C-alpha positions in Angstrom: -164.5 -72.4 62.7 -167.0 -71.1 65.1 -164.9 -72.5 68.0 -162.2 -70.0 67.0 -164.5 -67.0 67.5 -163.9 -65.2 70.8 -166.5 -63.7 73.0 -165.2 -60.2 72.0 -165.6 -61.0 68.3 -169.1 -62.5 68.7 -170.3 -59.5 70.9 -168.8 -57.0 68.5 -170.6 -58.7 65.5 -173.9 -58.6 67.4 -173.5 -55.0 68.4 -172.6 -53.9 64.8 -175.5 -55.9 63.4 -178.1 -54.4 65.7 -176.7 -50.8 65.4 -176.7 -51.2 61.6 -180.3 -52.4 61.7 -181.1 -49.4 63.9 -179.3 -46.9 61.6 -181.0 -48.2 58.5 -184.4 -48.4 60.1 -184.2 -44.8 61.4 -182.5 -43.1 58.4 -184.0 -45.0 55.5 -187.4 -46.2 56.7 -188.0 -43.7 59.6 -189.2 -46.7 61.6 -191.1 -46.0 64.8 -190.6 -49.6 65.8 -186.9 -49.3 65.6 -186.8 -46.1 67.6 -189.0 -47.7 70.3 -186.7 -50.7 70.4 -184.0 -48.5 72.0 -184.6 -50.0 75.5 -183.9 -53.5 74.0 -180.7 -52.3 72.4 -179.5 -50.8 75.8 -180.3 -54.1 77.6 -178.6 -56.1 74.9 -175.5 -53.9 75.1 -175.3 -54.2 78.9 -175.7 -58.0 78.7 -172.9 -58.2 76.1 -170.6 -56.1 78.3 -171.3 -58.3 81.3 -170.8 -61.4 79.2 -167.5 -60.3 77.9 -166.1 -59.0 81.2 -163.5 -61.5 82.5 -163.0 -62.4 86.1 -166.3 -60.9 87.4 -166.2 -60.5 91.2 -168.3 -58.8 93.9 -166.6 -55.4 93.3 -167.6 -55.5 89.6 -171.2 -56.1 90.5 -171.0 -53.5 93.2 -169.8 -50.9 90.7 -172.6 -51.9 88.3 -175.2 -51.5 90.9 -173.8 -48.2 92.1 -173.6 -46.8 88.6 -177.2 -47.9 87.8 -178.7 -46.5 91.0 -176.7 -43.3 91.1 -177.3 -42.5 87.4 -181.0 -43.2 87.7 -181.2 -41.2 91.0 -179.5 -38.2 89.4 -182.0 -38.3 86.5 -184.9 -38.4 89.0 -183.5 -35.4 90.8 -182.9 -33.6 87.5 -186.4 -34.2 86.0 -188.4 -33.5 89.1 -186.4 -30.6 90.5 -184.2 -29.1 87.8 -181.3 -29.1 90.3 -179.3 -31.4 88.0 -178.8 -31.1 84.3 -181.5 -28.4 83.8 -185.1 -28.3 82.8 -186.0 -31.3 80.7 -188.5 -34.2 80.5 -188.5 -37.7 79.1 -190.7 -38.9 76.3 -192.3 -42.3 76.0 -189.7 -43.9 73.7 -187.4 -45.3 76.4 -190.2 -47.4 78.0 -191.4 -47.9 81.6 -190.9 -44.9 83.8 -190.6 -44.4 87.6 -190.7 -40.9 89.0 -191.0 -39.7 85.4 -187.7 -41.3 84.4 -187.3 -44.4 82.2 -185.8 -47.1 84.3 -183.5 -48.1 81.4 -181.7 -44.8 81.7 -179.8 -46.2 84.7 -178.5 -48.9 82.4 -177.4 -46.2 79.9 -175.4 -44.5 82.7 -173.7 -47.9 83.5 -172.8 -48.5 79.9 -171.4 -45.0 79.3 -169.3 -44.9 82.5 -168.1 -48.5 82.1 -167.1 -48.1 78.5 -165.4 -44.7 79.0 -163.6 -46.1 82.1 -162.3 -49.2 80.3 -161.3 -47.2 77.2 -159.3 -44.6 79.1 -157.8 -47.2 81.5 -156.6 -49.3 78.5 -155.3 -46.2 76.7 -153.4 -45.1 79.7 -152.1 -48.5 80.8 -149.2 -48.6 78.4 -148.3 -45.0 79.0 -148.4 -45.3 82.7 -146.4 -48.6 82.6 -143.7 -47.0 80.5 -143.6 -44.0 82.8 -143.3 -46.3 85.8 -140.3 -48.1 84.2 -138.5 -44.9 83.5 -139.1 -43.4 87.0 -138.7 -46.7 88.8 -141.9 -45.9 90.7 -145.5 -46.7 89.9 -147.4 -43.4 89.4 -150.6 -44.8 91.1 -152.0 -41.3 91.9 -151.5 -40.1 88.3 -153.2 -43.1 86.9 -156.2 -42.6 89.2 -156.6 -38.9 88.4 -156.2 -39.6 84.7 -158.9 -42.4 84.6 -161.3 -40.2 86.5 -160.8 -36.9 84.8 -160.2 -38.2 81.3 -163.0 -40.8 81.6 -165.5 -38.1 82.7 -164.4 -35.8 79.9 -165.0 -38.6 77.4 -168.4 -39.3 78.9 -169.3 -35.6 78.5 -168.2 -35.6 74.9 -170.3 -38.7 74.3 -173.3 -36.9 75.8 -172.7 -33.9 73.6 -172.7 -36.1 70.6 -176.0 -37.8 71.3 -178.0 -34.9 72.7 -179.4 -33.4 69.4 -180.1 -36.9 68.2 -181.9 -37.9 71.4 -184.1 -34.8 71.1 -185.0 -35.5 67.5 -185.9 -39.2 68.3 -188.1 -38.1 71.2 -186.0 -39.6 74.0 -186.2 -36.4 76.0 -186.9 -32.7 75.5 -185.4 -29.5 76.9 -187.3 -26.5 78.0 -187.2 -23.8 75.4 -185.5 -26.3 73.0 -181.9 -25.4 74.1 -179.4 -27.7 75.7 -177.8 -25.8 78.7 -174.2 -25.8 79.5 -175.2 -26.8 83.0 -176.2 -30.2 81.6 -172.6 -30.9 80.6 -171.2 -29.6 83.9 -173.5 -32.1 85.8 -172.4 -34.9 83.4 -168.8 -34.1 84.2 -169.3 -34.0 88.0 -171.5 -37.2 88.2 -169.3 -39.0 85.6 -166.2 -38.2 87.7 -167.8 -39.5 90.8 -168.9 -42.8 89.1 -165.5 -43.2 87.5 -163.9 -42.8 90.9 -166.0 -45.7 92.0 -165.0 -47.5 88.8 -161.3 -46.9 89.5 -161.2 -47.8 93.2 -163.4 -50.9 92.9 -161.0 -53.8 92.6 -162.0 -55.7 89.5 -160.4 -56.4 86.1 -160.4 -53.3 84.0 -159.7 -55.1 80.6 -162.6 -55.6 78.1 -161.9 -55.1 74.4 -165.6 -55.2 73.6 -166.3 -52.2 75.8 -163.9 -50.2 73.6 -165.5 -51.6 70.5 -169.0 -50.8 71.7 -168.1 -47.2 72.5 -166.7 -46.8 69.0 -169.8 -48.4 67.5 -172.1 -46.1 69.4 -170.0 -43.0 68.6 -170.2 -43.9 64.9 -173.9 -44.7 65.2 -174.8 -41.3 66.8 -172.4 -39.4 64.6 -174.1 -40.7 61.4 -177.5 -39.9 62.9 -176.4 -36.5 64.0 -175.1 -35.9 60.4 -178.0 -37.3 58.3 -181.1 -37.4 60.6 -183.6 -34.8 59.4 
């Protein structure tokens, strides 16, 4: 029976299990240990995404490296200068820091951009294919613009969802306690740039687990945002 379980199913089960443990640990037991295990959860999620990605090639790894470095670099600039995102600082929950930024935050950028890119690409694929059949011409430019713009918008909405939760859990803090609109503008711009890299790097853009993980994380943070005191 175990031989009939696909990588996608196994990875989805693992992701649901650990997010459920995290949800119960935070909401029911107010567990400091669970909150401080966030870096492990991010590393596990990234590992599962890589494991379930089919036909990995040099362009896939190139995108992953660029997303990690660019996301981390943007946070370093933001924390140390305020030129990006606004005035904020990281707590100690996310583990080891370099230049006042947790290294694992680069992995978070990779996960968010990858999952949003895969989700939008999959959603648009059937629509674009149908349009190509009707017009007798592949709308390549339309597909690229849609993946970049819609993927970046989805990433911003995800950030909007997690921001209040992240502050309550001590991931980071905003000056004066308010989340500036500028934060979301920067997320949109940087997300669009990274999704452009995602789109133009030639690797397989199909991964059902990435969609599942995004939905799991959305539900996880939605429940925390609703019930976390």
